[in-house]
C-alpha positions in Angstrom: -4.6 5.7 13.3 -2.6 3.0 13.7 -4.6 0.8 12.2 -4.7 2.8 9.0 -1.0 3.0 9.2 -0.8 -1.3 9.1 -3.2 -1.1 6.1 0.4 0.2 4.2 2.9 -2.2 2.7 6.7 -1.3 3.7 7.5 0.3 -0.1 4.4 3.0 0.6 5.3 3.3 3.9 9.1 4.0 3.1 7.9 6.6 0.3 6.0 8.0 2.7 9.2 8.5 5.4 11.1 10.2 2.5 8.5 12.3 1.2 7.4 13.5 5.1 11.3 13.9 5.6 11.5 16.4 2.8 8.8 18.3 3.5 6.1 16.9 0.9 3.0 17.1 1.9 0.9 17.1 -1.2 2.8 14.2 -2.5 2.2 12.4 0.5 -1.6 13.2 1.0 -2.1 12.4 -2.7 -0.7 8.4 -1.6 -2.7 8.4 1.5 -5.9 9.1 -0.8 -5.0 6.7 -3.0 -3.7 3.6 -1.0 -5.7 4.0 1.7 -9.1 5.7 0.0 -9.7 8.7 2.5 -11.1 11.7 1.8 -9.0 15.1 1.5 -9.9 16.2 5.2 -9.3 12.4 6.4 -6.0 12.0 4.9 -4.8 15.6 6.1 -5.6 14.4 9.4 -3.8 11.0 8.9 -0.6 12.7 7.4 -0.6 15.5 10.3 0.0 12.1 12.5 1.9 10.6 10.1 4.8 13.5 10.5 4.4 13.1 14.7 5.0 9.7 14.0 8.1 9.8 12.0 9.4 12.8 14.0 9.7 10.8 16.6 12.4 8.7 15.1 14.2 11.5 14.0 13.9 13.8 16.9 16.6 13.9 20.0 15.8 11.3 22.9 16.5 13.8 24.9 13.1 15.5 23.9 11.4 12.3 24.1 12.5 11.6 27.7 11.6 15.2 29.0 7.8 14.8 27.3 7.8 11.8 28.8 8.7 13.1 32.0 5.9 15.9 31.6 3.3 13.1 31.1 4.5 11.0 33.7 4.5 14.0 36.9 0.9 15.3 35.1 2.7 18.5 33.7 -0.1 18.1 31.0 0.4 21.8 29.7 4.2 21.8 29.5 4.1 18.0 27.7 1.8 20.0 25.0 4.4 23.0 24.7 7.2 20.7 24.6 5.7 18.2 21.9 4.6 21.8 19.8 8.6 22.8 19.8 10.1 19.6 19.2 7.4 18.4 16.3 6.9 22.1 15.4 3.0 21.1 15.3 -0.1 23.4 16.4 -1.7 23.0 19.4 -4.5 20.3 18.5 -2.3 17.6 17.1 0.2 18.6 19.9 -2.8 17.6 22.1 -3.3 14.4 20.2 -0.4 13.6 20.1 -0.2 14.0 24.3 -3.0 11.7 24.5 -1.9 8.9 22.6 1.8 9.2 24.3 -0.2 8.8 27.8 -2.1 5.9 26.9 0.9 4.1 25.4 3.1 5.0 28.6 0.5 3.9 30.6 0.1 0.5 28.9 4.4 0.1 29.4 4.7 1.9 32.5 1.8 2.4 34.8 3.3 2.3 37.8 5.5 5.5 36.9 2.9 7.5 36.7 2.0 10.1 40.6 -1.6 9.5 39.8 -4.1 7.1 39.1 -6.0 7.2 35.6 -8.9 8.5 37.4 -6.9 11.5 38.7 -4.9 12.2 36.2 -7.1 14.4 33.7 -8.9 15.7 36.0 -9.4 19.6 36.3 -7.9 19.3 32.5 -10.1 20.6 30.1 -9.4 21.7 26.6 
């Protein structure tokens, strides 16, 4: 998803931020389709991903810290639940978000995790 994000110019990105913030899903998806030449289902998936990405900017930092803490502690289900509540998203989107957030946190703070990479997802089935 990040690679698609980088294909958008700054003006389009700002327009999408405003549309997402105001809940204009259809208008956003039309722009995504036209600018990135995606199919409808791909554009919808990208829109959902953008919603999470942009909401991360506007949510209370305390909520984000709590999600990160749950990820570090390997409380995967609680992290997914918290992401669903904070971002007002579905289960699949929350699971995708936690997976991406995990990868990001591993990259920047690997030493904060209580379990190794090999042990982290052991026993978690989705």
